[in-house]
C-alpha positions in Angstrom: 90.5 106.6 89.7 92.9 106.0 86.8 95.2 103.7 88.8 92.3 101.7 90.1 90.9 101.1 86.6 94.3 100.0 85.3 94.9 97.8 88.2 91.5 96.1 88.1 91.9 95.6 84.3 95.2 93.9 84.8 93.7 91.7 87.5 91.0 90.6 85.1 88.2 92.3 87.0 87.3 94.5 84.0 87.0 93.4 80.4 87.9 95.7 77.4 84.4 97.0 77.1 84.2 97.9 80.8 87.7 99.4 80.7 86.7 101.5 77.7 84.4 103.4 80.1 87.5 104.9 81.8 88.6 106.3 78.4 85.1 107.7 77.8 85.1 109.4 81.3 88.6 110.8 80.7 90.4 108.8 83.4 92.6 106.9 80.8 93.8 108.1 77.5 93.2 106.3 74.2 96.9 105.6 73.9 96.9 104.0 77.4 93.9 101.9 76.4 95.7 100.6 73.3 98.9 100.0 75.2 97.1 97.9 77.8 94.6 96.1 75.7 96.3 95.8 72.4 93.2 97.2 70.7 92.2 100.5 69.3 89.7 102.4 71.4 86.3 102.6 69.8 83.6 104.8 71.5 80.9 102.5 72.7 
């Protein structure tokens, strides 16, 4: 699930808010979120 979320984010299929759900669910770490989006993760 992690790789799918990252791939879809890079393809532009998910925005930052949608991608943040992967952090909330534990598939992606907060550090990975920041590395990919350039933004700090904030719980939605």
